[in-house]
N, C-alpha and C positions, 0 to 999 in steps of 0.2 A: 312802463309798458302797459298796454291795455290787457283786458282779461283774456282775449283770444291768444295773444302772443305769449302771455304767461302760462296759459294751459299747454300750449304747444311746447314751450320750453321744458316743462315738468314731464310731459309725456315722453319727450325725446330722451330726457335724463333716465327715466324709468326703463325705457326700452334698451338703452345702451348698457345699463347695469345688468339687466336680465340676459341679454345676449352674451355679455362677458362671463356671466355665471355658467351658461349652458354650453358654450363653444370655446374652442382654442383661440388664442389671440390672432392667429392668422386666418381664421374663418372669414369668408366674405360677408356673412351676416353681421359679424362683430365690426368689420370695417365700415359697412354701410351705416350701421346704427351710430357709430362714433362720428362719421362724417355728417350725418343728419343733425346730431347734437351740436357739433361744432358750428354748423350753419346757423342754428337757432341761437346759440350763445353769442356768436360774433355779431349777429343782427341786433340782439338785445343790448349789447355793450356800445353800439354805435349811438344810442340815444342817452346813455347814462354811464358814468365812470365805473359803476359797480352795480351788481344785482345780488340781493340776498334772498335765498330760498329757505324758509323755516318750516318745521314740521311739528305741529301741535296736536297730539292725539292722532286722529285720522284726518286732520285738516292740514292743508298746505297753504302757506302764505308766501307770496312773491313780493318783496319789498313790503308795502303796507297793504297789499291787496290780498284778501282772503279768497281763495278759489272756492267756487261752489263744490259741494261734495258730488263727485262723479262716479267713476267706475270703482268696483271692488279692487281692481288691480292697483289703482293709485293709492287707495286706503292701505292696502297690504304693503305697497312700497314705502309709504310714510312710516308704518309700524316697524318694518324691517330696519330702516335706518335708525329709528329711535332706540330699538333694542341694542344697536351697536353704538349707542350714545352719540349718534350724529343727529343733532337737532337743527343744525344751521349749516348751509353751504354758501360761501361768499365767493362770487365771481368778480374779478377785477379786470378793467380794461388793460389791454396788452396781452391778453390770453391768446395762445396760439392753438392751432388745430392739433399739434402734437401733444400739448398739455391736456387738451380735452380727452384725446384718445387714451393717454396714460391714466387720467383720472377715472375714466370709465372702466378700464381694465383693473385698476387697483380696487375700486368699489366692488367689482365682481369677484374679487378674491375672498370676500367674507372675512377680512381681518378685523381684530379688535381695534378700538379707536386709537390707542397709543401707537400700535404698530402701523396702523393706517396712515397716521400723520407722518411717521418716519419714512414709510414707503413712498409717499407722495413727494417728500423733500428729496429723497434719493433718486427719484425718477425725473427730477428737474421741474416739478410742478410748482410754480411760484405764484401764479395768479389765481389759484383756487385754494381756499382755506376752509376747514371744517371745524365745528365746535358745538358748544351748547348755547342755548338762548339764555342770555343774562337776565336776571331779575333786577329790574331797576325802578320799581315802584317806590313811592315815597315811604311805604312801610316795609321796605326790603329787609329790615332787621340788621343785626350786627353779628360779629363772630367771624372766625377764620374761614368757614365754609362760604359765607356770603362774600367775603373779601376775595376769595379765590375765584369765584365766578366772575366778579366784576373785573378783576385783574386779568383773567384769561380773555375776557371779551375785549378789554382795552388793548391787549397785545394784538389780537386779530384785527382790530380796527386800525391800529398803527401800521400793521403790515399792508392793509388795503390802501391806506392813505399814501404810504411810501410807493407801492406799486403803481398807483395812478400817476403820481408825480414822475416816477421813472419812465413811464410810457409817454410822457409829454402832455398828460392831461392835468386837469386841476383837481387837487385833493377835495374830497367832499366835506365841507364844513359841517353839514348836518350830522353826518356820522361821527365826526370828532366831537361835536357839541354834546351829542347824546351820551357818549362815554365819559366826557368831562363832568357832566351833570351827576352821573353815578359816583364818580370818584370824589366829587365835592361833598356829596352826602356822606360818603364813607370817611373822608378825612375829618369831617365835623363830628360824626357819631362814633367812629371806631378807628382813630388814627393808629392805634397800636397794631391792629391787624394788617393795615395797609403797609406800615413801616416794616413789619416782618416779612411781607411778600417782596418788597423792593430789594431785600437782601439776598433772595434766593432765586438764582437764574443760572442758565447754562449758556455757553458761548453760541450754540447753534442758532439762536435767534437773538443775539445780543443787540443788533440794531433796533429791534422793535421793543424789547424789554427796557433798553436804555431810554427810549422815548417815553415809555410809560413811567419808568422809575423817576426820571427827571421831573415829569409832571407831578407825580405823587409827592416827591420831596419838596418841590417848589410850593405846592399847595399847602403842605404841612407848615412850611415856614411862614407863608402868607397868613395862614389861619392863626398862627401864634402871635402875629402882629395885629390880630383882631380884624383882618380883612375877611369879608364874607360876601355872600350874595353874588350878583353878577360880576363884580370885580374879581372875586376869588376864582370864578370860572374862567374869566379872561386871562388871569395869570396861568391857570392850568392849561388852557388852550395854547398860549404862546410857548409854554414850556414843552408841551407835546411836540410842537412843530419846529423847535429851535434848530434842529440839525437837518431839516428837509433838503437843504441845498446839497447835501452829500449824495443825493441820488445821481448827480452828475460827476462824482469822484470815482475814478476807476477802483474796482475792488482790490486789485493788486497793489494799489497805493494805500488804501485804507487798512488793509490787513498785512502789510509788509512786515515780516518778522525782524528785519534789521533796521538800523537807523536810516531815516529818510535822507535822500540827497537834497541839496538846496532847491533843485528844480521840482522834486516831488513835494517838498514842503510848500512851494508856491502853488502847486496844484491843489493841495489840501486847503490852503487859505482862501481859495476862491469860493468855498461853500457858503461863507457868510453872505456874500453878495448874491450868489445864485439863489439862496434861500429867501432872501428879501424879495428878489424879483418874482419867484414863484408865488409867494404869499400875497404880494401886492396885486398880482394879476388874477387872484382867486376871488370871485364874488362872495360876499358875506363873510369874508375873513376879518376878525377883529383887528382894529388898527394897531394894537400892541404887538401882534404876532410878527410882522415883518421887522419891526424895530428891534425886538429881542433877537431874531435870527441874525440881524446885521451886527448887533453889539456884543453878543455873548462871549466873544473872545477878546474884547477890550478890557484892559485892567483899569484900576482906579485912576492911574495917572495917564490913561489913554495910550499906553504902550500896548503891545499885542497887535492884533490885526482886526479889521483892515487899517491901513496906514493912510496918513494924509487927509484926515477927516475934519481937521480944524478943532476948534474948542467946543466942547459939549459936556453936559452933565449926564451921566449914565442913568437910565430909567431904573427905578426900584426893582421892577420885575427882572430886568437884565442882571442886576447884582445877585438876586436870589437864585435865578436860573444858573448863573455862572458857578455858584457854590455847589448847587445840586449836580451839575454836569461834571465837574471835576471830581467830586466825592464818589459818584457812581462809577465813573470811568476808572479811578484808581483802585476801587475794591473789586472790580470785575475781572474774571479770568479771560485773557485774550490769547490769540495764537502766539504772540511774541513775549508774553509774560504772565505770571500768576498774579491774581489780585492781592493787594496789600491788606494787612491787618488794620483794623479801625484805628488803633493807637498810632500806627505808623502814618496813616493818612492825616490824622489830626496834627501830627508833628510837622508834616510837609506843608499842609495848608496854613498852619499857624505860625510859620517861621517869622521871626522878628523883621519887621520892615517889608514883608511881602506885599508888593503893590497890587497883586491880582485881585484881592478880595476886600470888601468893606469889612473892617475888623469888628465893629459892633454886630453886624449881621452874622459874621462867622461865629462869634461867641454864642449868639443866640442859637445858631444851628447846632453847635457842639452840645449845648445844654439840651436841645430838643432830642437829639439822637441818643444821648446817654453814653456811658462807657461800654455797656453791654446791652445792646438794643434787644427788645423782645424778639424771640425767635433765634437768637444766637446759640450756637453749640459751644459749651465751655467745659474746661477740665477743672475739677475741684482739687483742693489740697489732699483730699482722701484718695485721689486718682479715679474717682467716679466721673462719668460724663453726664452732663445735664443740659437741658434746654431752658433758656431764660424765659419765664412766663410773666414776670412783672418787674418793674423797676422800683427800687426803694425810693420813697418820696424825698428823702434828703441825703442819702449816701449812695452815689452812683456805683461804688465799688461792691456793693452787697445787695444783689437783686434776689428776688424769689426765683427758684428754679424747680424743674421737674427732673429728677434723677432717672436716667434711662439705662445706664449700665453700671455694674459694680466695679470695684477696684481692679479686678482681673480682666475686665473687658466683656464679661458676659451680659447680654441684654436682659433687662428685667421684664418679667411677664406683666407686672403691675408697677408702672413708673411711680416713683415717690415724690411728693411735693415737699420741698424743704426751703427754709428761710436762711440764706447764707449769713444773715446778720445775727443769728442766735449764737450765744456763747455756751461753752461747756462749763464744768465745775471749776476749771482753773481760770475761767474768764477769757478763754481764747475762742477763736472762730474756726472750728475744725473743718467746716465745709466752705472756707473762703474760696473765691474764684481765683485760679492761678493764671489761666490764659484762655483766649477764644480760639476755636478750632474751625477748620474748613469742613462743613458737613459732607460736601460732595466727595472729598478725598476719603472719608470714612464710610461712604455709602449710606448715610443717614438722611432722613427727611424730617427736619425739626418741626414742620408745620403740623404733622400728625399728632404731635404731643400738646398742641395749643388748644 
């Protein structure tokens, strides 16, 4: 968009928000402001699959264009949104007039960011996402706070890519490449934080967290194989887009709580071909992406699907993505089942003679993840609850933990760091890990203890 169109879009957005704050939803001024905003948004999305509006201090940036400082009202608008922790608004092609109207009304409610996101989802707004601007400089640093920003931005990007493909448009490779660059730096500098985040998600945005988790897990495996630089990013890109063909799969089939019929399974299987077609038609898409989308449900003996493909050797990236895909799917809570414990997943994936996975790569993956990955919530022999903060360098059964509740279940004001490998006077391990627990079921957020 040029400067004039960008300024018009932002002015319409500010006007729609202000009218929604001042008048009832049925007021004519609210309707007119929402209609004007809809026209500006739909016009902008005719030229690009998505538009990102960012707020930096009193500055407004539309895509890569920083708008000149104008009226005090726009500066106030930017400050108001940032005070509510809305630093970025992403608009995706496929956006409807009704979604724009609901978005303007929801913004005008003055809700906090978490409630705002839930309200938008509840009102059927799928092509507008809000969030913070990710820090993706080379000196972005490490730690769980940085990892959370990158992960959150990656999920937003995944949703934008998905919505574009679902609307029949081409996913934006530039947006995908930007977030993969940030994840590549993170997996190189702070793999532990990224791995902790991939284990913590909720079903309400499973599709997009799964895309990001598979990308993170695949890049971690690739990095452990000493793959780096552009090839590491290409692996991450292909992993992120591996399931994009499911945009054409009906939701009632994807989320069916019962066993699929033969006909429904045939519908599911089409996503590998659909995904390869979408990615092949997308300019600037790495050549590896459509290959992985096509192959990721093939097993080592070429059983699985698609069928009738003749003789071929699976790509290394395909084999890595296949492991990450199944692992993340099995541990996730879905409408039709609860996620499985890590130990159970290992047993399923490592069954003797299982043709699904390359066994040397699977063994490497198991070693990479550890028995109790950082960020896991565990119960100790003392009945205390603890969060794993570091893995033991040679004994995967005995991690370092931060104790968060006592034996009676009371939360500690000051969590206590403990080494489960330490012995008592009798030579025993009193704080040995007994089992891993589901933090969501107990209402705990392990990330805040890291």
